[in-house]
C-alpha positions in Angstrom: 13.0 -17.0 -33.2 10.6 -14.2 -33.3 13.2 -11.9 -31.1 16.3 -13.4 -33.2 15.0 -13.3 -36.5 15.7 -16.6 -37.6 15.5 -20.3 -36.2 19.5 -20.4 -36.2 20.2 -17.6 -34.1 17.2 -18.9 -31.7 19.1 -22.1 -31.5 22.3 -20.3 -30.8 20.9 -17.9 -28.3 19.1 -21.1 -26.2 22.2 -23.3 -26.9 20.3 -25.9 -28.3 20.2 -27.4 -31.8 18.6 -25.8 -34.8 16.5 -29.0 -35.3 15.5 -28.9 -31.5 14.2 -25.3 -32.2 12.1 -26.7 -35.4 11.0 -29.5 -33.5 9.4 -27.6 -30.7 7.9 -24.9 -33.2 6.3 -27.9 -35.2 4.8 -29.4 -31.6 3.4 -25.7 -31.1 1.9 -25.9 -34.7 0.3 -29.4 -33.7 -1.3 -28.1 -30.5 -2.7 -25.0 -32.1 -3.6 -26.4 -35.5 -2.0 -23.5 -37.6 1.2 -22.6 -38.9 3.3 -20.2 -36.8 6.1 -19.5 -39.6 6.1 -18.8 -43.1 9.0 -19.5 -45.4 10.5 -17.6 -48.0 13.8 -17.3 -49.6 15.3 -15.1 -46.8 14.2 -17.9 -44.3 11.2 -18.4 -41.6 9.3 -15.5 -40.8 6.2 -15.4 -38.5 2.7 -16.2 -40.3 -0.5 -14.1 -39.5 -1.1 -17.0 -36.5 2.5 -16.7 -35.6 1.8 -12.9 -34.9 -1.4 -13.9 -33.0 0.4 -16.3 -30.8 3.5 -14.4 -30.2 1.4 -11.5 -28.3 -0.2 -14.2 -25.9 3.2 -15.9 -25.6 4.8 -12.7 -24.5 2.2 -11.7 -22.1 2.3 -15.2 -20.5 6.2 -15.2 -20.2 5.9 -11.7 -18.5 3.3 -12.9 -16.2 5.4 -15.7 -15.0 8.3 -13.5 -14.4 6.3 -11.1 -12.4 4.8 -14.3 -10.6 8.5 -15.5 -9.9 9.4 -11.8 -8.6 6.4 -11.6 -6.3 7.3 -14.9 -4.7 10.8 -14.0 -4.0 9.9 -10.8 -2.9 7.5 -12.5 -0.3 10.1 -14.9 0.7 13.1 -12.3 1.1 14.0 -11.4 4.7 14.2 -7.9 3.3 10.7 -7.9 2.2 8.6 -4.7 3.2 6.6 -5.2 6.3 3.0 -5.7 6.2 1.6 -2.7 7.8 -1.8 -3.7 9.7 -4.2 -1.3 11.7 -6.4 -3.6 14.0 -9.4 -2.2 16.0 -10.2 -3.7 19.3 -12.7 -6.0 18.0 -10.3 -8.0 16.0 -7.3 -7.8 18.1 -8.4 -10.6 20.5 -10.5 -12.8 17.9 -9.6 -12.7 14.1 -6.1 -11.1 14.0 -4.3 -13.6 16.5 -5.1 -16.8 14.4 -4.7 -15.0 11.0 -1.3 -13.9 12.0 -0.3 -17.5 13.0 -1.5 -19.0 9.9 0.5 -16.3 8.0 3.6 -16.8 9.7 3.4 -20.6 9.1 4.0 -19.5 5.5 7.5 -18.6 6.3 7.2 -14.9 4.6 9.9 -12.4 4.6 7.6 -9.6 5.2 7.1 -9.5 9.2 3.7 -7.9 10.3 3.5 -4.6 12.0 0.6 -4.2 14.0 -0.6 -0.8 15.0 -3.9 -0.3 17.2 -5.9 2.8 18.0 -8.8 4.6 17.2 -10.5 4.3 13.9 -10.1 8.1 13.0 -6.4 7.6 13.6 -5.9 4.2 11.9 -8.0 5.6 8.7 -5.7 8.7 8.4 -2.7 6.3 8.5 -4.2 4.1 6.0 -5.0 7.2 3.9 -1.3 8.6 3.9 0.1 5.2 3.4 1.5 4.3 6.6 -0.6 1.2 7.1 -1.7 -1.1 4.3 -4.8 -2.8 6.1 -7.2 -1.8 8.5 -9.1 -4.4 10.3 -12.5 -3.9 12.2 -15.8 -2.5 12.3 -16.8 -0.6 9.2 -16.5 3.2 9.6 -19.4 5.6 9.3 -20.2 6.3 5.6 -19.0 9.7 5.3 -15.2 8.6 6.6 -15.1 5.8 3.5 -14.3 8.2 0.5 -11.4 6.7 -1.4 -11.6 3.5 0.7 -12.8 0.3 0.1 -14.4 -2.2 2.8 -14.6 -6.0 2.7 -17.1 -7.5 4.7 -16.2 -10.6 6.8 -18.6 -11.2 9.5 -21.0 -9.3 12.1 -20.9 -9.2 15.5 -23.1 -7.4 18.4 -22.1 -4.9 21.0 -22.4 -6.2 24.5 -22.6 -5.3 28.2 -19.5 -7.5 30.2 -18.9 -7.8 33.5 -16.8 -10.0 35.8 -18.4 -13.5 36.6 -20.3 -13.3 40.0 -20.9 -9.6 39.1 -24.4 -8.6 41.1 -26.0 -8.1 37.8 -25.2 -11.2 36.4 -27.7 -13.5 35.2 -30.2 -10.6 35.4 -32.1 -8.3 33.0 -30.6 -5.0 32.7 -33.1 -2.2 33.6 -32.6 2.0 33.7 -32.7 1.9 37.7 -30.2 -1.1 38.0 -27.3 0.4 35.7 -27.2 3.7 37.7 -24.9 2.4 40.6 -22.1 1.0 38.4 -19.5 2.5 36.7 -19.6 2.0 32.7 -16.7 1.6 30.3 -17.2 3.0 27.1 -15.5 3.7 23.9 -14.8 7.5 23.5 -16.4 9.8 21.1 -15.0 9.5 17.7 -14.6 5.6 17.8 -16.5 3.4 15.3 -18.8 1.9 17.9 -19.7 4.9 20.0 -22.7 6.4 17.8 -24.1 2.7 17.9 -23.8 2.8 21.9 -25.1 5.9 22.2 -28.4 4.6 20.2 -28.6 1.6 22.3 -28.8 3.2 25.4 -31.6 5.5 24.0 -33.6 2.5 22.5 -33.4 0.9 25.7 -34.2 3.6 27.8 -31.1 3.2 29.8 -30.1 6.4 31.5 -26.6 8.3 30.6 -24.0 6.8 33.1 -23.4 8.9 36.1 -19.7 7.4 36.7 -18.4 6.7 33.0 -14.9 6.2 31.9 -14.0 6.2 28.1 -11.2 4.0 27.0 -10.3 2.0 24.0 -7.4 0.1 25.8 -8.2 -3.5 26.0 -5.8 -4.6 29.0 -7.0 -1.4 31.3 -10.6 -2.2 30.8 -10.4 -6.1 31.2 -8.3 -5.6 34.5 -10.7 -3.1 35.6 -13.9 -5.0 35.2 -12.2 -8.0 36.6 -11.4 -6.1 39.6 -14.2 -3.9 40.1 -18.3 -4.2 39.5 -17.9 -2.0 36.4 -19.8 -2.7 33.4 -17.6 -2.6 29.7 -19.6 -2.0 26.9 -17.5 -3.4 24.0 -17.6 -5.4 20.7 -18.7 -9.1 21.6 -15.4 -10.1 19.9 -13.3 -8.5 22.5 -14.5 -10.4 25.5 -15.7 -13.6 23.7 -12.8 -15.8 24.8 -13.2 -14.6 28.7 -17.0 -15.4 28.4 -16.1 -18.9 27.1 -13.8 -19.6 30.0 -16.4 -18.3 32.6 -14.0 -15.3 33.6 -16.4 -12.7 32.3 -20.5 -12.7 32.0 -22.5 -10.7 29.5 -25.7 -9.1 31.0 -29.0 -9.8 29.5 -29.6 -6.7 27.3 -30.9 -6.9 23.7 -28.5 -5.6 21.2 -29.6 -7.3 18.3 -29.7 -3.8 16.7 -26.1 -3.1 17.4 -24.8 -6.0 15.0 -22.4 -4.2 12.6 -20.0 -5.4 10.1 -16.4 -6.3 10.9 -14.0 -6.4 7.8 -10.9 -5.2 6.0 -10.4 -1.7 5.1 -8.2 -0.8 2.1 -7.1 2.3 -0.2 -9.3 1.6 -3.1 -8.2 0.4 -6.4 -4.7 -0.5 -4.9 -3.1 -3.9 -5.7 -1.9 -5.3 -2.1 1.6 -6.5 -2.2 2.3 -10.5 -2.2 2.7 -10.7 1.5 -0.4 -8.9 2.4 -2.3 -11.0 -0.2 -1.2 -14.0 1.8 -2.3 -12.4 5.1 -5.6 -11.3 3.6 -6.3 -15.0 2.3 -5.9 -16.1 6.1 -8.1 -13.5 7.4 -10.6 -14.7 5.0 -10.3 -18.4 6.3 -10.4 -17.3 10.0 -13.7 -15.1 9.4 -15.2 -18.0 7.4 -14.5 -20.2 10.4 -16.3 -17.5 12.7 -19.3 -17.3 10.6 -19.9 -20.9 10.7 -19.3 -20.8 14.6 
């Protein structure tokens, strides 16, 4: 009625009878306990209460239309993909379960997953090539303009194959020297923590060292050799549970660090990204409980 200027034209626009429009307005007035219309010789006009209610009614309709459009966009096969940067710590533990649950909703937006070192993924996030980065929190100086949501925490471990000569024993400075060590390269998010751990535990700088962020290579290499893999616990946890890998007895409590979601600060995620974020939070809650 407010848009058309009269009850009669409103009824015509809605393809209903004029009494039906009047009845709906009276029902609203009864609910609100206030008159929405004031009548004069020229017809019905909005009352001051009607003007107040109109602003909220229009906002509600606009929100409803946005919600319908967002759901439509999320389910359309042509929906833009959800672009995810995944650090190694979540690629084997958090992300697979979250993606599986996300896809069960039948979204149109397919997930695109990119892996790589922290600096590379952060650059991709900043320039808009990625929507989300999941993994350990970066150093404070790298987080300008970004927002981090903490999901859970995990430690760094010294992983070896089952039956390794050091399995079941305590790692001491003299026992580590004969073995190759697989380490994340400089610039990776956990390398500074690993370096501090070696100093705190009085462990020597490895004589034979391989620097890599490749999970597939590292896993295959330590299964075939006596090398020691220094890596976030989440990467090897499933293999440890299955008895394929073992973790050496090293106190790494000081290496516990936050794992979570990094996004551009102030940016509202797309409907599909919002759906994935909720699944990530759900899986993370299960990880915290376990």
